[in-house]
NUDORO-413729 format. One record per residue (C-alpha): x, y, z; residue number from 0. Coordinates in steps of 0.05 Angstrom, whole numbers, padded with zeros to 5 digits. Example, Ala and Ser with C-alpha at 12.3 -4.5 7.8 and 13.67 -1.06 7.14 Angstrom:
X;Y;Z;nr
00246;-00090;00156;0
00273;-00021;00143;1
//
This chain:
X;Y;Z;nr
-00003;00000;00002;0
00026;00068;-00018;1
00026;00137;00029;2
00025;00205;00009;3
00072;00224;-00031;4
00077;00244;-00105;5
00080;00180;-00158;6
00074;00188;-00231;7
00053;00128;-00263;8
00009;00154;-00318;9
-00053;00150;-00274;10
-00042;00084;-00247;11
-00063;00062;-00179;12
-00010;-00006;-00163;13
-00021;-00056;-00103;14
00039;-00092;-00076;15
00009;-00153;-00031;16
00048;-00181;00025;17
00062;-00228;-00039;18
00101;-00178;-00087;19
00060;-00186;-00136;20
00034;-00115;-00158;21
-00024;-00108;-00191;22
-00057;-00043;-00208;23
-00116;00001;-00248;24
-00126;00063;-00284;25
-00144;00125;-00237;26
-00135;00176;-00280;27
-00116;00195;-00352;28
-00050;00231;-00346;29
-00022;00217;-00267;30
-00033;00213;-00186;31
-00006;00263;-00154;32
-00033;00243;-00088;33
-00055;00173;-00044;34
-00089;00167;00027;35
-00108;00095;00049;36
-00152;00091;00112;37
-00130;00044;00156;38
-00197;00027;00190;39
-00237;00015;00124;40
-00218;-00008;00056;41
-00231;00069;00028;42
-00173;00097;-00017;43
-00174;00177;-00028;44
-00131;00197;-00102;45
-00108;00264;-00125;46
-00100;00258;-00198;47
-00108;00292;-00262;48
-00156;00273;-00310;49
-00144;00329;-00369;50
-00087;00350;-00403;51
-00092;00431;-00394;52
-00070;00502;-00368;53
-00130;00505;-00330;54
-00119;00462;-00268;55
-00186;00480;-00232;56
-00212;00426;-00283;57
-00171;00369;-00294;58
-00151;00368;-00219;59
-00198;00322;-00175;60
-00198;00283;-00118;61
-00242;00212;-00129;62
-00256;00170;-00060;63
-00250;00078;-00077;64
-00280;00031;-00053;65
-00239;-00021;-00055;66
-00286;-00069;-00023;67
-00334;-00060;-00092;68
-00311;-00078;-00161;69
-00336;-00036;-00221;70
-00313;-00074;-00292;71
-00250;-00108;-00255;72
-00231;-00039;-00223;73
-00249;-00018;-00158;74
-00315;00025;-00151;75
-00296;00095;-00151;76
-00363;00134;-00107;77
-00335;00196;-00118;78
-00306;00252;-00154;79
-00300;00338;-00139;80
-00260;00386;-00164;81
-00190;00383;-00113;82
-00186;00459;-00117;83
-00248;00497;-00093;84
-00233;00568;-00111;85
-00222;00601;-00172;86
-00149;00619;-00160;87
-00105;00543;-00190;88
-00065;00524;-00146;89
-00018;00454;-00122;90
-00045;00404;-00079;91
00006;00385;-00030;92
-00018;00337;00024;93
-00080;00296;00036;94
-00110;00271;00091;95
-00173;00234;00109;96
-00215;00222;00185;97
-00218;00144;00213;98
-00291;00164;00218;99
-00300;00187;00144;100
-00335;00249;00156;101
-00276;00289;00150;102
-00224;00298;00096;103
-00167;00357;00089;104
-00132;00378;00030;105
-00067;00426;00039;106
-00045;00470;-00020;107
00028;00502;-00050;108
-00015;00579;-00030;109
-00017;00562;00037;110
-00107;00536;00039;111
-00130;00485;00067;112
-00205;00457;00045;113
-00241;00411;00093;114
-00292;00357;00067;115
-00347;00356;00119;116
-00396;00299;00118;117
-00395;00224;00093;118
-00336;00233;00047;119
-00362;00176;00001;120
-00423;00210;-00022;121
-00434;00287;-00057;122
-00507;00291;-00018;123
-00484;00280;00040;124
-00424;00329;00040;125
-00399;00397;00032;126
-00333;00431;00014;127
-00304;00494;00038;128
-00241;00533;00067;129
-00216;00527;00126;130
-00149;00562;00130;131
-00114;00617;00084;132
-00040;00634;00094;133
00019;00654;00062;134
00070;00587;00056;135
00053;00525;00026;136
00016;00477;00073;137
00068;00418;00085;138
00019;00368;00140;139
-00045;00355;00162;140
-00073;00303;00212;141
-00136;00296;00252;142
-00132;00285;00324;143
-00198;00254;00362;144
-00205;00265;00438;145
-00278;00245;00458;146
-00328;00282;00412;147
-00273;00338;00394;148
-00246;00332;00328;149
-00180;00367;00313;150
-00135;00386;00252;151
-00069;00403;00254;152
-00042;00440;00208;153
00031;00451;00193;154
00066;00501;00137;155
00135;00511;00126;156
00133;00570;00174;157
00085;00561;00223;158
00036;00504;00264;159
-00027;00512;00275;160
-00091;00469;00300;161
-00156;00478;00289;162
-00230;00441;00326;163
-00281;00422;00262;164
-00323;00386;00293;165
-00357;00455;00318;166
-00382;00514;00296;167
-00339;00573;00268;168
-00275;00528;00278;169
-00227;00571;00326;170
-00151;00565;00301;171
-00096;00563;00349;172
-00025;00581;00328;173
00012;00533;00363;174
00076;00550;00344;175
00124;00600;00287;176
00165;00540;00264;177
00147;00498;00212;178
00181;00433;00172;179
00184;00416;00100;180
00143;00362;00063;181
00133;00290;00100;182
00174;00322;00159;183
00103;00313;00200;184
00067;00256;00237;185
00013;00239;00288;186
00044;00200;00342;187
00001;00138;00378;188
-00029;00141;00449;189
00043;00122;00472;190
00060;00192;00464;191
-00010;00218;00471;192
-00032;00229;00396;193
00018;00280;00397;194
00036;00315;00334;195
00098;00315;00308;196
00135;00362;00269;197
00207;00345;00249;198
00252;00411;00239;199
00326;00431;00216;200
00345;00441;00288;201
00302;00396;00331;202
00249;00351;00326;203
00176;00380;00367;204
00111;00351;00403;205
00046;00386;00404;206
-00015;00379;00431;207
-00085;00427;00411;208
-00080;00474;00447;209
00009;00469;00471;210
00070;00457;00447;211
00101;00396;00482;212
00175;00372;00489;213
00222;00373;00443;214
00289;00338;00425;215
00356;00356;00379;216
00367;00320;00328;217
00404;00344;00283;218
00412;00344;00208;219
00358;00361;00157;220
00299;00331;00159;221
00272;00293;00096;222
00220;00247;00122;223
00189;00236;00189;224
00135;00173;00210;225
00120;00144;00267;226
00113;00064;00278;227
00097;00022;00340;228
00124;00078;00393;229
00180;00095;00345;230
00205;00152;00319;231
00228;00144;00242;232
00281;00204;00217;233
00302;00210;00147;234
00358;00269;00148;235
00418;00287;00115;236
00473;00339;00141;237
00470;00386;00077;238
00421;00435;00099;239
00366;00459;00050;240
00312;00503;00055;241
00251;00473;00064;242
00223;00513;00003;243
00261;00480;-00030;244
00218;00411;-00036;245
00175;00447;-00084;246
00233;00454;-00131;247
00242;00406;-00185;248
00272;00342;-00153;249
00334;00339;-00206;250
00350;00397;-00161;251
00376;00356;-00104;252
00432;00319;-00102;253
00439;00249;-00081;254
00476;00248;-00019;255
00474;00199;00027;256
00425;00202;00077;257
00412;00173;00156;258
00359;00143;00171;259
00350;00140;00253;260
00295;00103;00297;261
00289;00137;00364;262
00255;00102;00425;263
00227;00177;00446;264
00202;00133;00516;265
00268;00111;00541;266
00304;00155;00504;267
00346;00123;00464;268
00367;00112;00387;269
00333;00038;00365;270
00362;00038;00300;271
00414;00084;00259;272
00428;00064;00183;273
00450;00103;00118;274
00416;00100;00055;275
00426;00126;-00017;276
00365;00162;-00033;277
00316;00147;00006;278
00247;00153;-00029;279
00199;00137;00036;280
00188;00091;00086;281
00132;00041;00097;282
00102;00014;00157;283
00064;-00053;00139;284
00061;-00116;00159;285
00097;-00098;00230;286
00152;-00084;00197;287
00180;-00019;00161;288
00205;-00027;00087;289
00256;00034;00065;290
00242;00046;-00003;291
00313;00075;-00051;292
00297;00112;-00111;293
00345;00050;-00142;294
00289;00005;-00143;295
00303;-00026;-00078;296
00257;-00040;-00016;297
00291;-00051;00044;298
00258;-00088;00100;299
00267;-00079;00175;300
00250;-00121;00227;301
00234;-00105;00298;302
00285;-00149;00351;303
00245;-00177;00413;304
00240;-00148;00472;305
00285;-00212;00507;306
00339;-00187;00453;307
00340;-00119;00459;308
00352;-00132;00541;309
00408;-00176;00524;310
00438;-00130;00492;311
00434;-00079;00538;312
00451;-00122;00592;313
00520;-00126;00561;314
00529;-00053;00560;315
00509;-00055;00630;316
00454;-00003;00604;317
00394;-00035;00664;318
00364;00036;00674;319
00348;00036;00602;320
00334;-00038;00595;321
00285;-00021;00656;322
00245;00034;00613;323
00249;-00003;00551;324
00219;-00075;00589;325
00162;-00019;00608;326
00140;00009;00556;327
00137;-00060;00510;328
00096;-00078;00581;329
00134;-00139;00608;330
00107;-00173;00655;331
00137;-00170;00737;332
00171;-00223;00734;333
00209;-00205;00675;334
00211;-00132;00713;335
00250;-00171;00780;336
00305;-00207;00741;337
00324;-00133;00710;338
00326;-00106;00770;339
00361;-00155;00802;340
00409;-00151;00749;341
00423;-00089;00760;342
00422;-00095;00837;343
00483;-00154;00819;344
00517;-00108;00780;345
00514;-00038;00829;346
00532;-00093;00887;347
00588;-00120;00854;348
00611;-00040;00841;349
00617;-00026;00915;350
00555;00015;00900;351
00517;-00011;00960;352
00463;00036;00981;353
00438;00030;00897;354
00441;-00036;00897;355
00388;-00047;00960;356
00345;00001;00929;357
00339;-00048;00850;358
00339;-00103;00914;359
00276;-00074;00949;360
00243;-00065;00877;361
00247;-00140;00873;362
00206;-00152;00928;363
00159;-00204;00921;364
00180;-00236;00861;365
00261;-00255;00892;366
00264;-00298;00943;367
00287;-00247;00997;368
00353;-00285;01032;369
00383;-00273;00970;370
00390;-00210;00992;371
00394;-00215;01064;372
00461;-00267;01053;373
00500;-00206;01019;374
00480;-00159;01074;375
00483;-00195;01136;376
00552;-00154;01147;377
00566;-00102;01203;378
00579;-00055;01160;379
00515;-00059;01120;380
00471;-00059;01166;381
00440;-00001;01150;382
00417;-00033;01077;383
00395;-00092;01099;384
00349;-00052;01158;385
00323;-00008;01087;386
00306;-00072;01051;387
00267;-00109;01114;388
00220;-00048;01129;389
00199;-00046;01058;390
00190;-00121;01059;391
00151;-00121;01126;392
00109;-00046;01089;393
00089;-00101;01042;394
00069;-00145;01086;395
00119;-00207;01056;396
00156;-00212;01113;397
00158;-00281;01155;398
00169;-00283;01229;399
00251;-00293;01216;400
00245;-00230;01171;401
00227;-00200;01239;402
00270;-00225;01281;403
00324;-00206;01234;404
00301;-00122;01230;405
00283;-00118;01307;406
00357;-00139;01315;407
00381;-00102;01273;408
00348;-00037;01303;409
00371;-00064;01379;410
00438;-00072;01351;411
00441;00002;01319;412
00396;00016;01386;413
00354;00065;01336;414
00306;00075;01385;415
00262;00122;01343;416
00261;00073;01287;417
00236;00012;01329;418
00185;00058;01364;419
00157;00077;01285;420
00164;00007;01260;421
00119;-00009;01315;422
00073;00034;01338;423
00032;00031;01268;424
-00029;00075;01265;425
-00076;00018;01264;426
-00077;-00059;01260;427
-00091;-00059;01187;428
-00023;-00028;01180;429
00013;-00083;01212;430
00067;-00112;01175;431
00101;-00159;01214;432
00087;-00234;01265;433
00068;-00189;01333;434
00084;-00247;01369;435
00151;-00255;01347;436
00165;-00178;01353;437
00133;-00186;01426;438
00192;-00244;01440;439
00251;-00206;01400;440
00241;-00142;01442;441
00225;-00175;01509;442
00294;-00214;01493;443
00338;-00151;01477;444
00311;-00117;01546;445
00263;-00078;01505;446
00204;-00089;01553;447
00168;-00017;01541;448
00173;-00038;01470;449
00150;-00111;01483;450
00086;-00087;01519;451
00073;-00035;01478;452
00063;-00088;01426;453
00027;-00131;01468;454
-00026;-00095;01500;455
-00040;-00066;01427;456
-00052;-00123;01389;457
-00089;-00161;01450;458
-00034;-00212;01462;459
-00041;-00212;01543;460
-00007;-00271;01555;461
00058;-00238;01533;462
00029;-00179;01564;463
00018;-00210;01631;464
00094;-00249;01625;465
00136;-00186;01621;466
00111;-00156;01671;467
00101;-00209;01729;468
00160;-00236;01707;469
00204;-00194;01680;470
00184;-00120;01710;471
00154;-00147;01775;472
00090;-00097;01767;473
00041;-00148;01799;474
-00007;-00088;01814;475
-00011;-00059;01736;476
-00019;-00142;01712;477
-00074;-00140;01766;478
-00110;-00082;01733;479
-00104;-00114;01660;480
-00129;-00175;01672;481
-00183;-00131;01702;482
-00183;-00103;01630;483
-00193;-00163;01592;484
-00263;-00201;01572;485
-00287;-00262;01605;486
-00252;-00307;01573;487
-00180;-00282;01582;488
-00198;-00262;01649;489
-00206;-00330;01669;490
-00151;-00365;01637;491
-00102;-00312;01664;492
-00121;-00314;01738;493
-00113;-00394;01735;494
-00049;-00395;01704;495
-00017;-00324;01744;496
-00067;-00335;01805;497
-00019;-00368;01854;498
00041;-00310;01840;499
-00013;-00257;01850;500
-00040;-00281;01904;501
00030;-00285;01937;502
00040;-00211;01938;503
-00016;-00172;01930;504
-00071;-00223;01965;505
-00118;-00180;01971;506
-00128;-00145;01903;507
-00124;-00220;01870;508
-00185;-00232;01926;509
-00228;-00176;01913;510
-00219;-00189;01826;511
-00233;-00272;01845;512
-00295;-00266;01877;513
-00316;-00215;01823;514
-00295;-00257;01767;515
-00337;-00315;01801;516
-00399;-00284;01815;517
-00408;-00229;01757;518
-00350;-00209;01720;519
-00359;-00149;01671;520
-00280;-00121;01655;521
-00267;-00057;01680;522
-00281;00020;01655;523
-00221;00023;01631;524
-00219;-00037;01596;525
-00248;-00060;01520;526
-00304;-00097;01554;527
-00374;-00075;01538;528
-00416;-00052;01599;529
-00479;-00063;01578;530
-00463;-00140;01567;531
-00492;-00197;01614;532
-00444;-00213;01666;533
-00409;-00280;01667;534
-00391;-00312;01725;535
-00329;-00368;01731;536
-00326;-00436;01765;537
-00305;-00417;01836;538
-00285;-00483;01856;539
-00221;-00480;01792;540
-00193;-00429;01831;541
-00186;-00469;01906;542
-00113;-00473;01895;543
-00096;-00410;01884;544
-00098;-00399;01950;545
-00046;-00451;01983;546
-00015;-00415;02030;547
-00072;-00357;02048;548
-00118;-00391;02085;549
-00147;-00318;02110;550
-00160;-00303;02045;551
-00186;-00370;02022;552
-00237;-00375;02078;553
-00267;-00299;02067;554
-00271;-00320;01992;555
-00316;-00379;02009;556
-00353;-00349;02055;557
-00375;-00293;02002;558
-00387;-00346;01950;559
-00431;-00389;01995;560
-00466;-00320;02019;561
-00481;-00287;01951;562
-00477;-00342;01900;563
-00523;-00407;01947;564
-00518;-00452;01890;565
-00439;-00458;01879;566
-00404;-00524;01876;567
-00402;-00566;01926;568
-00321;-00557;01934;569
-00335;-00492;01962;570
-00372;-00514;02013;571
-00330;-00574;02029;572
-00266;-00532;02030;573
-00297;-00480;02075;574
-00316;-00541;02125;575
-00253;-00563;02129;576
-00226;-00494;02134;577
-00274;-00481;02197;578
-00260;-00545;02224;579
-00188;-00544;02227;580
-00204;-00469;02263;581
-00242;-00505;02322;582
-00200;-00558;02331;583
-00141;-00518;02346;584
-00175;-00459;02376;585
-00154;-00460;02451;586
-00201;-00405;02480;587
-00275;-00442;02492;588
-00314;-00377;02472;589
-00287;-00372;02399;590
-00272;-00448;02397;591
-00352;-00451;02418;592
-00372;-00395;02360;593
-00331;-00433;02312;594
-00365;-00501;02329;595
-00436;-00470;02318;596
-00407;-00432;02247;597
-00386;-00512;02229;598
-00467;-00538;02256;599
-00497;-00480;02218;600
-00462;-00498;02157;601
-00485;-00572;02164;602
-00547;-00555;02172;603
-00553;-00508;02106;604
-00572;-00566;02062;605
-00511;-00567;02019;606
-00487;-00640;02049;607
-00561;-00675;02052;608
-00533;-00707;01977;609
-00475;-00713;01983;610
-00443;-00719;02056;611
-00382;-00768;02045;612
-00326;-00712;02042;613
-00358;-00670;02112;614
-00371;-00735;02146;615
-00291;-00762;02131;616
-00277;-00686;02153;617
-00314;-00686;02212;618
-00278;-00752;02230;619
-00224;-00732;02226;620
-00225;-00666;02268;621
-00265;-00709;02325;622
-00329;-00651;02308;623
-00373;-00714;02346;624
-00441;-00662;02336;625
-00427;-00670;02257;626
-00414;-00738;02246;627
-00483;-00751;02296;628
-00516;-00704;02245;629
-00484;-00724;02182;630
-00507;-00798;02202;631
-00579;-00779;02218;632
-00585;-00739;02150;633
-00555;-00789;02114;634
-00602;-00847;02149;635
-00539;-00877;02173;636
-00581;-00914;02232;637
-00540;-00965;02256;638
-00472;-00928;02253;639
-00511;-00874;02301;640
-00523;-00932;02338;641
-00462;-00965;02343;642
-00428;-00887;02354;643
-00476;-00890;02424;644
-00455;-00965;02433;645
-00381;-00945;02439;646
-00386;-00888;02477;647
-00426;-00927;02528;648
-00487;-00886;02523;649
-00544;-00931;02544;650
-00595;-00875;02531;651
-00574;-00848;02473;652
-00577;-00922;02449;653
-00656;-00932;02476;654
-00669;-00855;02445;655
-00638;-00875;02385;656
-00691;-00942;02382;657
-00749;-00901;02383;658
-00736;-00848;02343;659
-00713;-00898;02281;660
-00734;-00963;02300;661
-00806;-00956;02253;662
-00743;-00943;02191;663
-00703;-01003;02214;664
-00730;-01054;02262;665
-00668;-01088;02261;666
-00638;-01029;02311;667
-00677;-01056;02374;668
-00647;-01125;02358;669
-00573;-01092;02358;670
-00596;-01056;02421;671
-00626;-01124;02458;672
-00550;-01166;02435;673
-00510;-01103;02458;674
-00543;-01089;02528;675
-00550;-01174;02534;676
-00462;-01175;02533;677
-00453;-01123;02586;678
-00437;-01148;02651;679
-00464;-01093;02684;680
-00539;-01091;02713;681
-00576;-01062;02651;682
-00639;-01091;02676;683
-00673;-01025;02661;684
-00657;-01017;02587;685
-00666;-01095;02568;686
-00740;-01090;02599;687
-00749;-01031;02548;688
-00718;-01059;02489;689
-00762;-01132;02505;690
-00818;-01081;02517;691
-00815;-01056;02452;692
-00791;-01125;02413;693
-00862;-01163;02444;694
-00908;-01103;02420;695
-00876;-01094;02346;696
-00865;-01182;02354;697
-00803;-01163;02321;698
-00753;-01225;02344;699
-00785;-01300;02365;700
-00791;-01316;02435;701
-00734;-01371;02434;702
-00691;-01321;02397;703
-00702;-01266;02453;704
-00676;-01320;02504;705
-00613;-01353;02464;706
-00595;-01278;02466;707
-00600;-01264;02538;708
-00567;-01323;02554;709
-00489;-01289;02543;710
-00508;-01250;02608;711
-00490;-01274;02674;712
-00531;-01210;02708;713
-00590;-01235;02662;714
-00643;-01276;02710;715
-00712;-01300;02691;716
-00748;-01246;02726;717
-00715;-01206;02665;718
-00761;-01242;02616;719
-00813;-01275;02650;720
-00858;-01225;02640;721
-00842;-01227;02567;722
-00855;-01290;02564;723
-00918;-01290;02594;724
-00942;-01251;02550;725
-00915;-01289;02492;726
-00951;-01352;02521;727
-01022;-01320;02523;728
-01018;-01292;02455;729
-00991;-01361;02429;730
-01053;-01400;02456;731
-01104;-01336;02437;732
-01077;-01359;02360;733
-01075;-01432;02363;734
-01155;-01426;02398;735
-01174;-01374;02333;736
-01132;-01429;02282;737
-01175;-01489;02306;738
-01241;-01446;02298;739
-01224;-01428;02231;740
-01207;-01505;02221;741
-01272;-01523;02245;742
-01302;-01473;02198;743
-01269;-01491;02137;744
-01281;-01568;02155;745
-01365;-01549;02162;746
-01350;-01505;02102;747
-01322;-01557;02057;748
-01377;-01616;02069;749
-01430;-01556;02055;750
-01402;-01548;01986;751
-01387;-01623;01965;752
-01461;-01642;01990;753
-01482;-01590;01932;754
-01437;-01610;01885;755
-01474;-01693;01897;756
-01534;-01651;01892;757
-01518;-01622;01824;758
-01498;-01690;01805;759
-01549;-01729;01838;760
-01608;-01690;01838;761
-01651;-01640;01777;762
-01634;-01577;01784;763
-01701;-01521;01782;764
-01693;-01454;01755;765
-01748;-01406;01778;766
-01714;-01339;01767;767
-01757;-01293;01739;768
-01716;-01228;01710;769
-01644;-01231;01679;770
-01587;-01220;01726;771
-01561;-01178;01670;772
-01607;-01129;01655;773
-01656;-01139;01711;774
-01710;-01146;01658;775
-01764;-01208;01664;776
-01740;-01261;01629;777
-01761;-01280;01557;778
-01750;-01340;01511;779
-01706;-01364;01485;780
-01662;-01350;01553;781
-01600;-01388;01577;782
-01586;-01426;01652;783
-01531;-01442;01696;784
-01525;-01478;01761;785
-01504;-01435;01792;786
-01568;-01403;01790;787
-01566;-01352;01751;788
-01610;-01339;01687;789
-01603;-01285;01625;790
-01637;-01259;01566;791
-01600;-01291;01507;792
-01578;-01237;01471;793
-01554;-01215;01538;794
-01513;-01266;01551;795
-01480;-01266;01489;796
-01472;-01189;01492;797
-01431;-01202;01554;798
-01412;-01266;01561;799
-01339;-01279;01558;800
-01342;-01358;01543;801
-01404;-01398;01528;802
-01388;-01448;01596;803
-01379;-01396;01651;804
-01431;-01343;01675;805
-01419;-01277;01663;806
-01442;-01267;01737;807
-01391;-01311;01768;808
-01333;-01312;01725;809
-01301;-01252;01764;810
-01301;-01287;01827;811
-01287;-01353;01793;812
-01217;-01332;01767;813
-01196;-01310;01833;814
-01200;-01382;01862;815
-01174;-01412;01799;816
-01117;-01364;01796;817
-01101;-01382;01878;818
-01102;-01460;01860;819
-01057;-01456;01797;820
-01014;-01409;01843;821
-01009;-01471;01911;822
-00999;-01517;01845;823
-00943;-01477;01817;824
-00926;-01467;01889;825
-00914;-01541;01900;826
-00889;-01567;01845;827
-00830;-01503;01850;828
-00822;-01529;01933;829
-00814;-01594;01909;830
-00759;-01582;01848;831
-00721;-01537;01892;832
-00718;-01594;01954;833
-00686;-01635;01902;834
-00637;-01591;01864;835
-00614;-01574;01942;836
-00609;-01646;01964;837
-00571;-01661;01892;838
-00525;-01599;01891;839
-00454;-01598;01911;840
-00451;-01527;01924;841
-00521;-01507;01960;842
-00510;-01428;01965;843
-00504;-01427;01885;844
-00576;-01461;01881;845
-00608;-01416;01933;846
-00559;-01353;01904;847
-00594;-01377;01837;848
-00668;-01380;01863;849
-00664;-01312;01889;850
-00633;-01286;01834;851
-00696;-01307;01790;852
-00740;-01276;01841;853
-00778;-01342;01853;854
-00776;-01326;01929;855
-00806;-01260;01912;856
-00862;-01286;01877;857
-00886;-01335;01931;858
-00878;-01276;01980;859
-00920;-01243;01934;860
-00974;-01291;01954;861
-00982;-01268;02032;862
-01007;-01200;02005;863
-01090;-01196;02020;864
-01125;-01219;01957;865
-01175;-01164;01929;866
-01229;-01196;01917;867
-01283;-01201;01941;868
-01290;-01275;01981;869
-01335;-01301;02048;870
-01313;-01266;02103;871
-01286;-01347;02125;872
-01255;-01366;02064;873
-01216;-01298;02059;874
-01183;-01305;02121;875
-01171;-01386;02112;876
-01134;-01375;02068;877
-01092;-01314;02081;878
-01072;-01361;02143;879
-01050;-01426;02110;880
-01013;-01377;02059;881
-00968;-01337;02118;882
-00965;-01412;02151;883
-00940;-01434;02096;884
-00895;-01375;02071;885
-00865;-01383;02134;886
-00846;-01454;02130;887
-00816;-01450;02063;888
-00771;-01397;02086;889
//
């Protein structure tokens, strides 16, 4: 593709594709003077001559070609209009078209510029007007789009101007009074902010639409200026020629050798420089630069890849230039870090440690910090190492070892100001180091105040308390700090440091523990929320803290028992132990009596009703008799109460215990009788009292009573005479009652047998007139039973459970049958039990097996009076028989 330079090929336009095979078509009859190919559209604008004559107003025409459409094999020409709009003949010097196809500008040698506004491809939607008039030939034009504003740069041989062509009136700004020759202006890409470049003989100037930008002093007479991929391409020669001579014949130009320089304006270096002979133009296409010389040659310039460029700069130690180049080529962060590292190594090898560490700092996040740290571990370079570590922490990339090393640098330098600046960050979000590691290092180095500051501000409570208690020995401050903590931290730290605090400040520690175990809220200076509900710790867990402080322990326990009655059992056990110890060691009778009352009051508080084992052991250890007896009684340990009085030979108390608790444990009377029977002294009074109660309650067989008293040499027959007489009288009465009951049972049995015989041998007459269920008059069909009950058939069917049983007699009969079956079961069980007992080698295991299966329990239940309604004589008889049988069985 050709650019906007004059050509003369007999009116033809030629296309050179990548295959380098020329194709063309006849665009004008005479010659083509200017071409402009749009980058974003396949549209070509051309200026040329169609007719030969002396009037250039007619023969010089502009044609717009649509290269995508064809007209007889040639591109379609969509519009033709005169190039010179006025009446004065002139020559076209330059041409430019806006990429949106709405603007086209044509410059002339007489200093005028025409603007074609509207759709340039159609006549109806565009109009042409003169935008600029001047006295100097126009050498360059360029459109610049900034948002919705469109600017047109106009450069002549003597000045540079800009117009706003997207609005009305086309306001003009004169940017400079220096111009340039033909082909010596270009528009840069966004890397240079789309600035307009004007290449003068002394300098190259860059312009914004409203002002002049930077300039670069490039020597030599400029022939061509071009912009390619961020590079400024300048063709120049040393011999200076006036710009006006460009409009004279080309033959007058000498064929001096020309210099092609490619400048990297961003990085400020010459990317390429070469000498050519008579350059026609420099073209940019297919990602390369092509230099067209007048001898018919085309030279291709291909840009080297970024890595090759960087290696060339590295060899020359041009690291700054390499860095700038890498940034302009948008090299990734890893690549930049590699350059910074090489630059740092270069400076380090030269002895420039300050500069080296600055380059190493730029590698943070990519280069392993140990690579840099090893280089600066020498003490003479500790400042450089400190600077690197500081930046490492500011970027939150430091680990615990880096923090340790940095703090050691500070402490070795004794730089307290830097140390404070490092640790006293504005907020917790700005912390760039491991706080715990910093605290350890500062504590080890003796910077306790700095370590405390970190621990307090970053809520490392354990470290704060360790420093206060173990290093500074400030127990009061430590205790106040604990009082400011939330409940969980306060509880855990009191468990850890409570003994130390109790040893040095017992009263204050006790007060804090009281609050911690009742209704804890952090103090006003702390971080806790005063409106939050109070918490309480388990007071029992803090008892070991008072190991060597019994006075404070007693105060704490009494406070807990008063303020918090539902305290754990260990609180009351410990408090009882303290009171009993004080009672046992007290010599003053009045004080001892007071302590005795306090101990009894605590025992009677109800806290030892269900769990009294430990309290009982404490009372026994301290020989607290009243407490022992009270706990025995609360635990219903009547046997122990009895034995206690027996050991102390308190006869009346033994009788009192039996009277008070004998109903609950009848064996107490038997034990009392055995106790008094073993005594050799005269205990007739107590034996008589015991016998009287045994006889009233029938607690022991008479024979057992006699055998028990036979062991006492002082006991005589007179002691049990009244007991035996009363017992014999009762047994005689019982025998008479038993004989009467036997006689009644025999008569009842005879009557029943006669009734059975009559039912078997004699007819039964049914004379019932009413139904035994509904009590209505009987009607056929009806049902009659031998027991004498009659029923309607429908009543019987509704209420009967069996066709063979009377519904009225069935409940009573069922009870009798159950009793008979129980008797038979009992008999069978008895026989089986006796058989196994005789045949077994281990009789005790057989008995234990029957007890384990509950056999005897079932038999014992038969002694309970049946709830069924039986005749009085039969009920009493059965009870007696069952009772007698059960006694024989046992």
